[in-house]
Biotite code that builds the C-alpha atoms (Angstrom):
import biotite.structure as struc

atoms = struc.array([
    struc.Atom([0.000, 0.000, 0.000], chain_id="A", res_id=1, res_name="MET", atom_name="CA", element="C"),
    struc.Atom([1.493, 3.338, -0.998], chain_id="A", res_id=2, res_name="ASP", atom_name="CA", element="C"),
    struc.Atom([1.343, 6.530, 1.063], chain_id="A", res_id=3, res_name="GLU", atom_name="CA", element="C"),
    struc.Atom([-1.584, 8.058, -0.843], chain_id="A", res_id=4, res_name="ASP", atom_name="CA", element="C"),
    struc.Atom([-3.711, 4.937, -0.499], chain_id="A", res_id=5, res_name="GLU", atom_name="CA", element="C"),
    struc.Atom([-2.830, 4.721, 3.194], chain_id="A", res_id=6, res_name="PHE", atom_name="CA", element="C"),
    struc.Atom([-3.953, 8.349, 3.676], chain_id="A", res_id=7, res_name="ALA", atom_name="CA", element="C"),
    struc.Atom([-7.303, 7.577, 2.041], chain_id="A", res_id=8, res_name="VAL", atom_name="CA", element="C"),
    struc.Atom([-7.861, 4.533, 4.245], chain_id="A", res_id=9, res_name="HIS", atom_name="CA", element="C"),
    struc.Atom([-6.812, 6.382, 7.383], chain_id="A", res_id=10, res_name="LEU", atom_name="CA", element="C"),
    struc.Atom([-9.131, 9.271, 6.517], chain_id="A", res_id=11, res_name="GLY", atom_name="CA", element="C"),
    struc.Atom([-11.969, 6.797, 6.068], chain_id="A", res_id=12, res_name="HIS", atom_name="CA", element="C"),
    struc.Atom([-11.300, 5.357, 9.514], chain_id="A", res_id=13, res_name="VAL", atom_name="CA", element="C"),
    struc.Atom([-11.316, 8.843, 11.041], chain_id="A", res_id=14, res_name="PHE", atom_name="CA", element="C"),
    struc.Atom([-14.604, 9.622, 9.281], chain_id="A", res_id=15, res_name="ALA", atom_name="CA", element="C"),
    struc.Atom([-16.191, 6.543, 10.889], chain_id="A", res_id=16, res_name="HIS", atom_name="CA", element="C"),
    struc.Atom([-14.755, 7.393, 14.301], chain_id="A", res_id=17, res_name="LEU", atom_name="CA", element="C"),
    struc.Atom([-15.973, 10.976, 14.005], chain_id="A", res_id=18, res_name="ASN", atom_name="CA", element="C"),
    struc.Atom([-19.486, 9.854, 13.061], chain_id="A", res_id=19, res_name="ARG", atom_name="CA", element="C"),
    struc.Atom([-19.566, 7.358, 15.928], chain_id="A", res_id=20, res_name="ALA", atom_name="CA", element="C"),
    struc.Atom([-18.277, 9.894, 18.456], chain_id="A", res_id=21, res_name="TRP", atom_name="CA", element="C"),
    struc.Atom([-20.737, 12.624, 17.486], chain_id="A", res_id=22, res_name="HIS", atom_name="CA", element="C"),
    struc.Atom([-23.632, 10.168, 17.328], chain_id="A", res_id=23, res_name="GLY", atom_name="CA", element="C"),
    struc.Atom([-22.871, 8.394, 20.606], chain_id="A", res_id=24, res_name="ARG", atom_name="CA", element="C"),
    struc.Atom([-25.788, 10.027, 22.438], chain_id="A", res_id=25, res_name="ASN", atom_name="CA", element="C"),
    struc.Atom([-28.238, 9.929, 19.527], chain_id="A", res_id=26, res_name="ASP", atom_name="CA", element="C"),
    struc.Atom([-30.999, 7.460, 20.450], chain_id="A", res_id=27, res_name="PRO", atom_name="CA", element="C"),
    struc.Atom([-32.120, 7.276, 16.797], chain_id="A", res_id=28, res_name="ASN", atom_name="CA", element="C"),
    struc.Atom([-28.714, 6.347, 15.378], chain_id="A", res_id=29, res_name="LEU", atom_name="CA", element="C"),
    struc.Atom([-29.546, 2.630, 15.176], chain_id="A", res_id=30, res_name="ASP", atom_name="CA", element="C"),
    struc.Atom([-32.723, 3.300, 13.186], chain_id="A", res_id=31, res_name="THR", atom_name="CA", element="C"),
    struc.Atom([-31.151, 5.803, 10.795], chain_id="A", res_id=32, res_name="GLU", atom_name="CA", element="C"),
    struc.Atom([-31.753, 5.127, 7.089], chain_id="A", res_id=33, res_name="THR", atom_name="CA", element="C"),
    struc.Atom([-28.994, 5.086, 4.490], chain_id="A", res_id=34, res_name="ASP", atom_name="CA", element="C"),
    struc.Atom([-30.236, 8.443, 3.189], chain_id="A", res_id=35, res_name="GLU", atom_name="CA", element="C"),
    struc.Atom([-30.099, 9.997, 6.661], chain_id="A", res_id=36, res_name="GLN", atom_name="CA", element="C"),
    struc.Atom([-26.628, 8.553, 7.202], chain_id="A", res_id=37, res_name="ARG", atom_name="CA", element="C"),
    struc.Atom([-25.466, 10.026, 3.899], chain_id="A", res_id=38, res_name="ALA", atom_name="CA", element="C"),
    struc.Atom([-26.904, 13.421, 4.857], chain_id="A", res_id=39, res_name="GLU", atom_name="CA", element="C"),
    struc.Atom([-25.153, 13.274, 8.234], chain_id="A", res_id=40, res_name="ARG", atom_name="CA", element="C"),
    struc.Atom([-21.876, 12.486, 6.496], chain_id="A", res_id=41, res_name="SER", atom_name="CA", element="C"),
    struc.Atom([-22.260, 15.071, 3.729], chain_id="A", res_id=42, res_name="ARG", atom_name="CA", element="C"),
    struc.Atom([-19.411, 17.509, 3.526], chain_id="A", res_id=43, res_name="GLY", atom_name="CA", element="C"),
    struc.Atom([-16.983, 15.267, 5.378], chain_id="A", res_id=44, res_name="VAL", atom_name="CA", element="C"),
    struc.Atom([-13.938, 14.705, 3.221], chain_id="A", res_id=45, res_name="SER", atom_name="CA", element="C"),
    struc.Atom([-11.870, 11.698, 4.094], chain_id="A", res_id=46, res_name="THR", atom_name="CA", element="C"),
    struc.Atom([-8.886, 13.079, 2.206], chain_id="A", res_id=47, res_name="ILE", atom_name="CA", element="C"),
    struc.Atom([-8.993, 16.791, 3.094], chain_id="A", res_id=48, res_name="ALA", atom_name="CA", element="C"),
    struc.Atom([-7.074, 16.340, 6.342], chain_id="A", res_id=49, res_name="ALA", atom_name="CA", element="C"),
    struc.Atom([-4.171, 14.780, 4.468], chain_id="A", res_id=50, res_name="PHE", atom_name="CA", element="C"),
    struc.Atom([-3.924, 17.142, 1.482], chain_id="A", res_id=51, res_name="GLU", atom_name="CA", element="C"),
    struc.Atom([-1.698, 19.712, 3.211], chain_id="A", res_id=52, res_name="ASN", atom_name="CA", element="C"),
])
């Protein structure tokens, strides 16, 4: 795995951790639809943190 691919995977992991952390107290998180999950994640770039 090269450095760029590693950065993408690591960013993806951080995106999941961020979503889990911010949703930890959301009682509706388990019943969220795919569309709602996509809306919650909108605007989160998994690569942006590693571009600089």
